[in-house]
C-alpha positions in Angstrom: 85.4 97.3 106.1 87.1 94.2 104.7 84.9 92.6 102.1 85.6 89.0 101.0 84.2 86.4 98.5 84.5 82.8 99.6 83.6 79.4 98.2 84.2 77.3 95.1 85.3 78.9 91.9 82.3 80.4 90.1 80.1 80.0 93.2 81.6 82.5 95.6 79.5 84.1 98.3 79.9 87.6 99.7 81.4 87.9 103.2 82.9 90.4 105.6 85.7 90.2 108.2 84.4 91.4 111.6 86.5 93.3 114.1 87.9 90.1 115.5 89.0 88.8 112.1 86.1 86.3 111.9 84.6 85.7 108.4 80.9 86.5 108.4 78.3 85.7 105.6 76.8 88.6 103.8 74.3 86.8 101.5 71.3 88.1 103.4 72.5 91.7 102.8 74.0 91.8 99.3 74.1 89.4 96.3 77.8 89.7 95.7 80.8 92.0 96.0 80.0 93.5 92.6 79.5 96.9 91.0 76.2 97.5 92.8 77.6 96.6 96.2 80.7 98.8 95.7 78.7 101.9 95.1 78.4 104.4 97.9 74.8 103.3 98.6 75.9 99.6 98.6 78.8 100.1 100.9 76.6 102.2 103.2 74.1 99.4 103.4 76.7 97.0 104.6 78.2 99.5 107.0 74.8 99.9 108.6 74.9 96.3 109.7 76.7 95.1 112.8 79.0 92.4 111.3 79.0 90.4 114.5 75.3 89.8 114.1 75.9 88.0 110.8 76.3 84.2 110.5 79.8 82.9 111.0 81.5 81.1 108.2 82.9 77.9 109.7 85.8 75.8 108.4 88.4 77.0 105.9 86.6 77.7 102.7 88.5 78.8 99.6 88.9 82.6 99.3 88.0 83.9 95.9 88.9 87.1 94.2 87.7 89.9 96.6 85.4 91.4 93.9 83.3 89.8 91.3 84.6 89.6 87.7 85.4 93.2 86.6 84.6 94.7 83.2 88.2 96.1 83.1 91.4 94.8 84.7 93.7 97.7 84.0 97.4 97.7 84.9 100.1 100.4 85.1 103.6 99.6 84.0 106.9 100.9 85.3 105.2 103.0 88.0 107.9 102.8 90.7 111.0 104.9 90.4 113.2 102.2 92.1 111.7 99.4 90.0 112.4 101.4 86.8 116.0 101.8 87.9 116.5 98.1 88.6 115.3 97.2 85.1 117.4 100.0 83.4 114.3 101.6 82.0 113.7 105.3 81.6 110.9 106.4 84.0 107.8 107.2 81.9 106.6 110.7 81.5 103.0 109.5 81.4 101.4 106.3 82.9 101.9 103.2 80.8 98.6 101.4 80.5 97.9 97.8 79.5 95.0 95.5 80.1 95.2 92.1 81.8 93.0 89.4 80.4 90.1 88.5 82.6 91.2 84.9 82.2 94.0 85.8 84.6 91.6 87.0 87.3 91.5 84.5 90.2 91.6 84.1 94.0 94.5 85.1 96.1 95.6 81.6 97.1 94.7 79.8 93.9 97.6 78.0 92.1 99.6 80.0 89.5 100.2 77.9 86.4 103.3 78.5 84.2 102.1 78.3 80.6 103.6 76.1 77.9 106.6 77.7 76.2 107.3 79.9 79.2 111.0 80.6 79.9 110.9 83.7 82.1 107.9 83.7 84.5 108.1 86.5 87.1 106.3 88.0 90.1 105.0 91.5 90.9 103.2 92.5 94.2 101.0 95.5 93.5 98.4 97.8 95.1 95.0 97.3 93.4 92.5 100.2 93.2 88.8 99.1 93.1 86.4 101.5 91.4 83.1 102.2 93.1 81.4 104.7 90.7 81.7 105.2 87.0 84.7 107.3 86.1 85.0 109.0 82.7 87.1 112.2 82.2 87.4 112.7 86.0 89.7 115.3 87.4 92.4 114.5 89.9 90.5 116.5 92.5 87.5 114.2 92.0 89.3 110.9 91.5 89.0 109.5 95.0 85.3 110.0 94.9 85.2 107.1 92.3 87.3 104.7 94.5 85.6 102.1 96.6 88.8 100.6 98.2 92.0 98.8 97.7 93.4 95.2 97.5 96.5 93.2 96.9 97.3 92.0 93.3 100.0 89.7 92.1 100.7 90.8 88.5 102.3 87.6 87.5 104.3 88.1 84.2 106.1 86.1 81.6 108.9 88.3 80.5 109.8 86.4 77.3 106.2 86.7 76.1 106.0 90.3 77.3 109.2 91.8 75.8 110.7 89.4 73.3 107.7 88.0 71.3 106.7 91.1 69.4 103.6 93.3 70.0 102.3 94.6 73.3 102.9 93.6 77.0 99.5 91.8 77.1 101.0 88.6 75.8 103.1 88.2 79.0 100.5 89.5 81.4 97.2 87.8 80.6 98.0 84.1 80.9 95.5 82.1 82.8 96.0 82.4 86.6 98.3 85.5 86.2 96.1 87.8 88.3 95.6 86.7 91.9 93.4 89.4 93.6 92.5 89.7 97.3 92.2 88.3 100.0 89.8 91.1 100.7 89.0 94.6 99.5 89.5 97.2 102.2 87.2 100.2 101.9 89.0 103.5 101.4 88.0 104.9 104.7 90.3 102.4 106.3 93.2 103.4 104.1 93.8 107.1 104.8 97.0 107.3 102.9 97.4 104.9 100.0 100.8 106.4 99.2 102.4 105.1 102.4 101.8 101.3 102.3 104.6 98.8 102.8 104.6 95.8 100.5 106.6 92.6 100.1 106.8 89.4 98.3 108.7 86.1 99.1 109.5 83.1 97.0 110.0 79.9 99.0 110.4 82.0 102.1 113.1 84.2 100.6 112.4 88.0 100.5 112.4 89.1 96.9 110.5 92.4 97.0 110.4 95.1 99.7 108.8 98.4 98.8 106.4 101.1 99.6 103.7 102.9 97.6 105.4 106.2 98.4 107.9 105.5 95.5 105.1 105.4 92.9 105.9 107.8 90.0 102.2 108.4 89.5 100.0 108.2 92.6 96.5 106.8 93.0 94.7 110.1 92.3 96.8 110.7 89.2 96.3 107.1 87.9 92.5 107.1 88.3 92.1 110.4 86.6 94.5 109.6 83.8 93.1 106.2 83.0 89.5 107.6 83.0 90.5 109.8 80.0 91.2 106.7 77.9 89.1 103.9 79.4 85.8 104.5 81.1 86.1 102.8 84.5 83.0 101.0 85.8 82.0 100.0 89.4 84.0 96.8 90.2 86.8 97.5 87.8 90.3 97.2 89.2 93.6 99.0 88.5 96.9 97.3 89.4 99.2 100.2 90.0 102.7 98.9 89.4 105.4 97.1 91.4 108.3 98.0 93.6 111.9 96.7 93.0 112.8 93.0 93.5 111.2 91.3 90.5 113.0 88.3 89.1 114.1 90.0 85.9 116.0 92.7 87.9 118.0 90.3 90.1 121.8 90.6 90.0 124.1 89.0 88.9 121.5 87.1 87.0 117.7 87.0 86.7 115.7 84.6 88.8 112.6 83.0 87.3 109.7 81.2 88.8 109.6 77.4 88.4 107.1 74.7 89.2 107.2 73.9 92.9 107.9 77.4 94.1 105.5 79.1 96.6 104.9 82.8 96.4 103.7 84.7 99.5 103.0 88.4 99.3 101.2 91.2 101.1 100.5 94.9 101.7 100.1 96.5 105.1 96.5 96.5 106.1 95.3 94.8 102.9 96.1 91.2 103.7 98.3 88.4 102.3 98.3 86.0 99.4 99.9 82.5 98.9 100.2 80.7 95.6 101.7 77.4 94.7 103.4 77.5 91.3 102.6 74.6 88.9 103.5 73.8 85.3 100.8 73.6 82.6 
């Protein structure tokens, strides 16, 4: 299933894409695409309904983040071998974990705003894992039982804030608008192998990132298990799993940074596409 949230910011309604790609309204079935809905029982309730019998959503409403505001927006750093190589970093021996501010969490096509003082804004297409059941100290063998599905995340970053301003990465990761998520969450039954998904990102129509989740250093199972030993994961939480090569900071002979007026488009096979206009604060 492809679960969607649509409507004005803060007033999104739950929806589902039917087999023909038509957006249908789910408000008579569930309250929202939240932790309760993402549980096995909640997803089974939706799966038991013929999507084509639900009301069509007409027009072109705004698409919101595909899940309701999570409790935790977790990110994994330097998790692609080819991305680590392009940045000259030593591949980590354990997953690098940081948290993205929930102020960054937004819809997949909402504007990305470069904050005041920014000098090195960058892009990162990432596979997002959506948690369906509480995960605490889970084993790798049990990890997928806690996953509801997957989505696209753009882990927008400010490299100067992230690496040159002291402290942790969070400074460059949690700026407002820096976490476009969606357009939909695809349930895990439709993603039989999350470690073989092609992914890409363009800026102004020029291909910047081309990659595949098969080059992850730590895979989905390892990530969910590992994170759960440090942070209790709750239904509706999201984990952004790292980015493939092609980020602006890794470009040769010189880095390329986002600027106002740019348009980012990005996607992952089977998980949909995003589009963001870049503005200046």
